[in-house]
Backbone as CSV, one residue per row, in Angstrom:
resi,resn,N_x,N_y,N_z,CA_x,CA_y,CA_z,C_x,C_y,C_z
1,UNK,10.607,9.478,-5.025,10.801,8.223,-5.736,10.446,7.074,-4.798
2,UNK,9.936,5.985,-5.356,9.561,4.822,-4.564,10.765,3.999,-4.137
3,UNK,10.473,2.823,-3.677,11.496,1.890,-3.227,12.317,1.421,-4.431
4,UNK,13.641,1.380,-4.288,14.521,0.888,-5.355,14.902,-0.548,-5.026
5,UNK,14.573,-1.469,-5.935,14.878,-2.890,-5.751,15.460,-3.445,-7.033
6,UNK,16.084,-4.592,-6.917,16.544,-5.299,-8.112,15.329,-5.872,-8.833
7,UNK,15.523,-6.243,-10.074,14.445,-6.855,-10.845,13.957,-8.129,-10.157
8,UNK,14.881,-8.961,-9.680,14.490,-10.199,-8.999,13.681,-9.903,-7.742
9,UNK,14.044,-8.855,-7.017,13.273,-8.474,-5.832,11.884,-7.965,-6.216
10,UNK,11.799,-7.225,-7.322,10.497,-6.744,-7.796,9.577,-7.923,-8.119
11,UNK,10.154,-8.973,-8.727,9.352,-10.125,-9.135,8.722,-10.859,-7.957
12,UNK,9.242,-10.692,-6.753,8.659,-11.328,-5.563,7.259,-10.795,-5.274
13,UNK,6.928,-9.623,-5.826,5.618,-9.005,-5.611,4.645,-9.299,-6.749
14,UNK,5.095,-10.017,-7.767,4.267,-10.323,-8.934,4.002,-11.822,-8.970
15,UNK,2.731,-12.196,-9.049,2.363,-13.620,-9.048,1.482,-13.932,-10.243
16,UNK,1.859,-14.950,-10.986,1.063,-15.388,-12.138,-0.158,-16.150,-11.627
17,UNK,-1.337,-15.710,-12.039,-2.580,-16.348,-11.608,-3.095,-17.340,-12.640
18,UNK,-2.878,-17.021,-13.921,-3.332,-17.893,-15.008,-2.479,-17.577,-16.235
19,UNK,-2.811,-18.168,-17.351,-2.067,-17.904,-18.584,-2.086,-16.437,-18.968
20,UNK,-3.120,-15.719,-18.551,-3.280,-14.327,-18.981,-3.403,-13.320,-17.842
21,UNK,-3.304,-13.761,-16.596,-3.507,-12.807,-15.496,-2.389,-12.886,-14.460
22,UNK,-2.103,-11.715,-13.884,-1.041,-11.552,-12.903,-1.536,-10.717,-11.734
23,UNK,-1.073,-11.055,-10.529,-1.394,-10.294,-9.321,-0.181,-9.444,-8.950
24,UNK,-0.450,-8.197,-8.550,0.575,-7.316,-7.984,0.271,-7.226,-6.495
25,UNK,1.139,-7.777,-5.682,0.902,-7.863,-4.239,1.141,-6.516,-3.564
26,UNK,0.414,-6.333,-2.455,0.639,-5.140,-1.637,2.106,-5.069,-1.242
27,UNK,2.643,-3.860,-1.234,4.039,-3.655,-0.901,4.908,-3.408,-2.125
28,UNK,4.372,-3.693,-3.320,5.121,-3.450,-4.553,5.499,-1.978,-4.663
29,UNK,4.562,-1.103,-4.289,4.860,0.315,-4.080,4.323,0.662,-2.692
30,UNK,4.848,1.698,-2.064,4.386,2.049,-0.717,2.895,2.398,-0.676
31,UNK,2.281,2.091,0.434,0.909,2.510,0.759,-0.186,1.897,-0.103
32,UNK,0.069,0.755,-0.739,-0.989,0.109,-1.513,-2.124,-0.296,-0.570
33,UNK,-3.329,0.110,-0.911,-4.498,-0.215,-0.097,-5.178,-1.499,-0.564
34,UNK,-4.998,-1.818,-1.837,-5.560,-3.037,-2.440,-4.489,-3.647,-3.338
35,UNK,-4.728,-4.848,-3.788,-3.821,-5.475,-4.745,-4.112,-4.956,-6.146
36,UNK,-3.166,-5.192,-7.033,-3.380,-4.929,-8.443,-3.510,-6.246,-9.173
37,UNK,-4.123,-6.203,-10.322,-4.201,-7.373,-11.185,-4.158,-6.863,-12.622
38,UNK,-3.497,-7.599,-13.502,-3.519,-7.202,-14.907,-3.640,-8.438,-15.782
39,UNK,-4.226,-8.218,-16.956,-4.529,-9.276,-17.914,-3.811,-8.961,-19.223
40,UNK,-2.952,-9.872,-19.673,-2.170,-9.625,-20.887,-1.960,-10.909,-21.679
41,UNK,-1.768,-10.751,-22.991,-1.364,-11.879,-23.821,0.164,-11.970,-23.797
42,UNK,0.734,-12.933,-24.504,2.189,-13.139,-24.463,2.995,-11.916,-24.906
43,UNK,2.674,-11.287,-26.062,3.482,-10.125,-26.472,3.414,-8.964,-25.475
44,UNK,2.219,-8.690,-24.939,2.080,-7.588,-23.983,2.737,-7.941,-22.645
45,UNK,2.677,-9.205,-22.269,3.363,-9.657,-21.050,4.856,-9.349,-21.146
46,UNK,5.445,-9.653,-22.298,6.871,-9.385,-22.500,7.173,-7.898,-22.339
47,UNK,6.346,-7.054,-22.926,6.550,-5.602,-22.826,6.449,-5.144,-21.371
48,UNK,5.434,-5.621,-20.661,5.243,-5.209,-19.263,6.461,-5.581,-18.414
49,UNK,6.964,-6.796,-18.598,8.109,-7.233,-17.793,9.412,-6.576,-18.262
50,UNK,9.536,-6.301,-19.555,10.714,-5.570,-20.042,10.753,-4.160,-19.459
51,UNK,9.606,-3.503,-19.386,9.542,-2.169,-18.759,10.033,-2.226,-17.318
52,UNK,9.552,-3.219,-16.582,9.937,-3.355,-15.175,11.431,-3.649,-15.054
53,UNK,11.936,-4.503,-15.920,13.365,-4.847,-15.900,14.214,-3.600,-16.146
54,UNK,13.852,-2.806,-17.144,14.599,-1.588,-17.455,14.532,-0.593,-16.302
55,UNK,13.370,-0.455,-15.709,13.188,0.459,-14.574,14.089,0.042,-13.411
56,UNK,14.129,-1.252,-13.112,14.977,-1.752,-12.020,16.456,-1.574,-12.373
57,UNK,16.818,-1.834,-13.621,18.207,-1.697,-14.063,18.704,-0.257,-13.894
58,UNK,17.834,0.714,-14.160,18.205,2.127,-14.044,17.895,2.680,-12.656
59,UNK,17.541,1.785,-11.732,17.243,2.126,-10.336,16.195,3.228,-10.220
60,UNK,15.210,3.193,-11.125,14.097,4.122,-11.044,14.349,5.477,-11.671
61,UNK,15.531,5.708,-12.241,15.831,7.005,-12.845,15.637,6.955,-14.351
62,UNK,15.106,8.034,-14.894,14.966,8.163,-16.342,13.804,7.377,-16.897
63,UNK,13.396,7.743,-18.077,12.304,7.036,-18.734,10.971,7.279,-18.061
64,UNK,10.061,6.394,-18.281,8.722,6.508,-17.717,8.524,5.413,-16.683
65,UNK,7.483,5.549,-15.906,7.161,4.551,-14.892,6.494,3.349,-15.574
66,UNK,6.977,2.151,-15.324,6.382,0.965,-15.967,4.893,0.809,-15.635
67,UNK,4.165,0.194,-16.569,2.737,-0.034,-16.374,2.418,-0.733,-15.062
68,UNK,3.222,-1.722,-14.676,2.973,-2.430,-13.413,3.063,-1.485,-12.219
69,UNK,4.046,-0.587,-12.242,4.192,0.389,-11.150,3.016,1.352,-11.138
70,UNK,2.534,1.738,-12.324,1.389,2.642,-12.393,0.126,1.969,-11.866
71,UNK,-0.076,0.704,-12.197,-1.224,-0.039,-11.652,-1.126,-0.073,-10.129
72,UNK,0.076,-0.306,-9.610,0.277,-0.358,-8.161,0.078,1.016,-7.527
73,UNK,0.519,2.084,-8.187,0.302,3.430,-7.649,-1.183,3.751,-7.542
74,UNK,-1.961,3.332,-8.523,-3.415,3.528,-8.455,-3.978,2.757,-7.263
75,UNK,-3.410,1.592,-6.967,-3.854,0.785,-5.816,-3.554,1.479,-4.488
76,UNK,-2.748,2.530,-4.525,-2.409,3.281,-3.314,-3.239,4.558,-3.169
77,UNK,-4.124,4.842,-4.121,-4.917,6.073,-4.043,-5.967,5.987,-2.944
78,UNK,-6.238,7.101,-2.277,-7.241,7.104,-1.199,-8.629,6.715,-1.692
79,UNK,-9.279,5.841,-0.950,-10.657,5.461,-1.236,-10.839,4.355,-2.246
80,UNK,-9.746,3.805,-2.794,-9.898,2.737,-3.783,-10.551,1.516,-3.140
81,UNK,-11.385,0.834,-3.901,-12.023,-0.401,-3.437,-11.770,-1.501,-4.454
82,UNK,-11.822,-2.732,-3.995,-11.617,-3.870,-4.892,-10.163,-4.015,-5.241
83,UNK,-9.844,-3.826,-6.516,-8.470,-3.951,-7.021,-8.210,-2.846,-8.032
84,UNK,-6.950,-2.562,-8.270,-6.528,-1.742,-9.395,-6.317,-2.725,-10.540
85,UNK,-7.049,-2.547,-11.631,-7.094,-3.551,-12.694,-6.477,-3.013,-13.983
86,UNK,-5.544,-3.772,-14.548,-4.999,-3.485,-15.870,-5.708,-4.365,-16.879
87,UNK,-6.465,-3.751,-17.771,-7.223,-4.487,-18.777,-6.291,-5.001,-19.882
88,UNK,-6.776,-5.848,-20.786,-5.887,-6.496,-21.761,-5.111,-5.571,-22.694
89,UNK,-5.449,-4.281,-22.745,-4.675,-3.340,-23.567,-3.751,-2.478,-22.710
90,UNK,-3.509,-2.877,-21.480,-2.756,-2.056,-20.530,-1.341,-1.767,-21.015
91,UNK,-0.923,-0.518,-20.822,0.464,-0.121,-21.083,0.734,1.188,-20.351
92,UNK,1.994,1.508,-20.199,2.390,2.684,-19.431,1.737,3.942,-19.989
93,UNK,1.255,4.756,-19.091,0.627,6.028,-19.459,1.251,7.159,-18.666
94,UNK,0.414,8.092,-18.283,0.855,9.245,-17.509,0.029,9.249,-16.233
95,UNK,0.583,8.736,-15.149,-0.194,8.586,-13.909,-0.845,7.221,-13.900
96,UNK,-2.101,7.152,-14.299,-2.770,5.870,-14.517,-2.124,5.226,-15.728
97,UNK,-1.978,3.917,-15.706,-1.593,3.216,-16.936,-2.761,3.329,-17.915
98,UNK,-2.464,3.333,-19.205,-3.535,3.273,-20.202,-4.164,1.889,-20.064
99,UNK,-5.476,1.835,-19.964,-6.160,0.566,-19.759,-6.245,0.164,-18.294
100,UNK,-5.923,1.082,-17.386,-6.026,0.825,-15.942,-7.413,1.262,-15.484
101,UNK,-8.041,0.456,-14.655,-9.383,0.739,-14.177,-9.400,0.609,-12.652
102,UNK,-10.155,1.489,-12.004,-10.268,1.434,-10.555,-11.603,2.040,-10.137
103,UNK,-12.095,1.617,-8.981,-13.320,2.178,-8.414,-12.988,2.761,-7.046
104,UNK,-13.701,3.819,-6.702,-13.450,4.517,-5.448,-14.745,4.692,-4.673
105,UNK,-14.651,4.553,-3.362,-15.801,4.691,-2.467,-16.038,6.170,-2.206
106,UNK,-17.031,6.744,-2.870,-17.264,8.171,-2.741,-17.886,8.554,-1.405
107,UNK,-18.261,7.563,-0.590,-18.709,7.898,0.768,-17.510,8.063,1.702
108,UNK,-16.323,7.720,1.228,-15.090,7.905,1.978,-14.599,9.332,1.713
109,UNK,-14.552,10.188,2.737,-14.159,11.584,2.506,-12.730,11.751,1.981
110,UNK,-11.894,10.730,2.118,-10.529,10.838,1.605,-10.406,10.329,0.168
111,UNK,-11.488,9.777,-0.394,-11.443,9.190,-1.738,-11.174,10.254,-2.790
112,UNK,-10.555,9.828,-3.877,-10.220,10.743,-4.959,-11.118,10.524,-6.170
113,UNK,-11.245,11.560,-6.985,-11.765,11.458,-8.339,-10.579,11.841,-9.200
114,UNK,-10.082,10.899,-9.981,-8.837,11.126,-10.711,-9.075,11.298,-12.200
115,UNK,-8.840,12.512,-12.725,-8.988,12.682,-14.169,-7.976,11.848,-14.950
116,UNK,-6.869,11.462,-14.322,-5.883,10.610,-14.987,-6.461,9.262,-15.367
117,UNK,-7.509,8.850,-14.666,-8.134,7.568,-14.960,-9.051,7.599,-16.161
118,UNK,-9.298,8.780,-16.702,-10.200,8.879,-17.851,-9.584,9.611,-19.027
119,UNK,-8.276,9.755,-19.057,-7.602,10.192,-20.258,-7.336,11.671,-20.429
120,UNK,-7.344,12.458,-19.380,-7.082,13.889,-19.547,-5.705,14.151,-20.143
121,UNK,-4.766,13.262,-19.874,-3.373,13.474,-20.278,-3.162,13.390,-21.783
122,UNK,-4.034,12.728,-22.509,-3.853,12.604,-23.952,-4.803,13.514,-24.719
123,UNK,-5.446,14.421,-23.987,-6.364,15.385,-24.587,-7.431,14.694,-25.424
124,UNK,-8.008,13.651,-24.872,-9.032,12.905,-25.606,-10.402,13.547,-25.457
125,UNK,-10.441,14.757,-24.935,-11.717,15.447,-24.812,-12.334,15.308,-23.436
126,UNK,-11.701,14.609,-22.539,-12.228,14.433,-21.199,-11.870,15.653,-20.364
127,UNK,-12.827,16.184,-19.684,-12.582,17.306,-18.794,-13.232,17.008,-17.450
128,UNK,-12.643,17.496,-16.406,-13.175,17.324,-15.060,-13.596,18.685,-14.557
129,UNK,-14.849,18.816,-14.208,-15.372,20.064,-13.676,-15.995,19.804,-12.318
130,UNK,-15.816,20.741,-11.423,-16.424,20.635,-10.095,-17.568,21.629,-10.010
131,UNK,-18.683,21.182,-9.456,-19.801,22.098,-9.198,-20.162,22.000,-7.727
132,UNK,-21.028,22.865,-7.296,-21.551,22.797,-5.928,-22.896,22.074,-5.900
133,UNK,-23.258,21.452,-7.016,-24.523,20.721,-7.072,-24.405,19.436,-6.267
134,UNK,-25.470,19.117,-5.573,-25.516,17.859,-4.830,-26.362,16.861,-5.621
135,UNK,-26.369,15.626,-5.152,-27.170,14.599,-5.821,-28.642,15.008,-5.845
136,UNK,-29.143,15.595,-4.758,-30.575,15.974,-4.721,-30.891,17.099,-5.699
137,UNK,-29.883,17.933,-6.024,-30.076,18.979,-7.033,-30.173,18.376,-8.431
138,UNK,-29.398,17.354,-8.695,-29.277,16.799,-10.037,-30.346,15.753,-10.342
139,UNK,-30.736,14.956,-9.362,-31.682,13.854,-9.618,-32.947,14.278,-10.363
140,UNK,-33.602,15.375,-9.992,-34.845,15.719,-10.705,-34.639,16.086,-12.179
141,UNK,-33.420,16.461,-12.561,-33.175,16.893,-13.942,-32.111,16.042,-14.636
142,UNK,-31.853,14.851,-14.101,-30.733,14.062,-14.635,-30.924,13.678,-16.093
143,UNK,-32.136,13.348,-16.528,-32.362,12.973,-17.923,-32.111,14.166,-18.841
144,UNK,-32.632,15.335,-18.476,-32.431,16.536,-19.283,-30.952,16.933,-19.299
145,UNK,-30.290,16.807,-18.159,-28.870,17.132,-18.061,-28.047,16.199,-18.957
146,UNK,-28.326,14.906,-18.881,-27.596,13.942,-19.712,-27.822,14.229,-21.194
147,UNK,-29.054,14.538,-21.591,-29.341,14.834,-22.995,-28.628,16.100,-23.442
148,UNK,-28.620,17.112,-22.596,-27.938,18.361,-22.939,-26.434,18.142,-23.104
149,UNK,-25.838,17.358,-22.203,-24.415,17.046,-22.329,-24.150,16.299,-23.633
150,UNK,-24.993,15.323,-23.937,-24.832,14.553,-25.173,-24.962,15.448,-26.405
151,UNK,-25.906,16.400,-26.354,-26.127,17.303,-27.485,-24.975,18.264,-27.714
152,UNK,-24.256,18.622,-26.654,-23.253,19.683,-26.746,-21.807,19.219,-26.698
153,UNK,-21.574,17.948,-26.446,-20.205,17.453,-26.348,-19.945,16.482,-27.485
154,UNK,-18.972,16.797,-28.332,-18.653,15.872,-29.438,-18.229,14.509,-28.907
155,UNK,-18.704,13.452,-29.543,-18.321,12.090,-29.167,-18.012,11.295,-30.415
156,UNK,-17.114,10.346,-30.303,-16.788,9.472,-31.418,-15.851,10.136,-32.408
157,UNK,-15.319,9.343,-33.304,-14.368,9.832,-34.293,-15.092,10.739,-35.281
158,UNK,-14.585,11.959,-35.436,-15.146,12.887,-36.414,-16.490,13.459,-36.033
159,UNK,-16.938,13.270,-34.796,-18.243,13.763,-34.386,-18.226,15.265,-34.196
160,UNK,-19.389,15.841,-34.263,-19.518,17.280,-34.074,-20.634,17.554,-33.087
161,UNK,-20.428,18.569,-32.275,-21.443,19.020,-31.357,-21.907,20.402,-31.775
162,UNK,-22.692,21.044,-30.934,-23.185,22.372,-31.211,-22.038,23.383,-31.267
163,UNK,-21.031,23.183,-30.427,-19.876,24.083,-30.375,-18.847,23.602,-31.393
164,UNK,-18.541,24.409,-32.405,-17.547,23.965,-33.407,-16.170,23.871,-32.789
165,UNK,-15.477,22.795,-33.061,-14.142,22.588,-32.491,-13.107,23.488,-33.148
166,UNK,-13.451,24.112,-34.265,-12.515,25.012,-34.944,-12.614,26.434,-34.405
167,UNK,-13.559,26.686,-33.509,-13.741,28.033,-32.955,-12.488,28.472,-32.229
168,UNK,-12.128,29.736,-32.399,-10.928,30.281,-31.748,-11.291,30.962,-30.451
């Protein structure tokens, strides 16, 4: 479990930048490598701060991790660059907040590729596969590879690919 603080102490790490944007300062959760930032309207702002208030009130026990904490946890991942960003639809998810975006320096050997950042937790069809292919293996066939993936992977609402989703 992370650091347990009062709600007022938690707010010392959150700074309003504009009518719709907030900064999450380093130190909000341990080991943050970059700052977080999130963009919300008034109703979503209330939800984000209510989540944080409840989390602080229960001293971090029970329930789910607030969206702000999840944005900050992403800011602590190895290899992150820039900022951990909560887009205008941000809300608590599983690991990454839903609507959380981050970039990672893949030349950094400690950097991560996180399936949590692309929706594996909600079974939205995202899968992460590892191959032993290098960039030089893929570059000569990247157009054919992309077309084959597009042809065989269902996309969009009600879409169908070559592989029937009803197959057992």
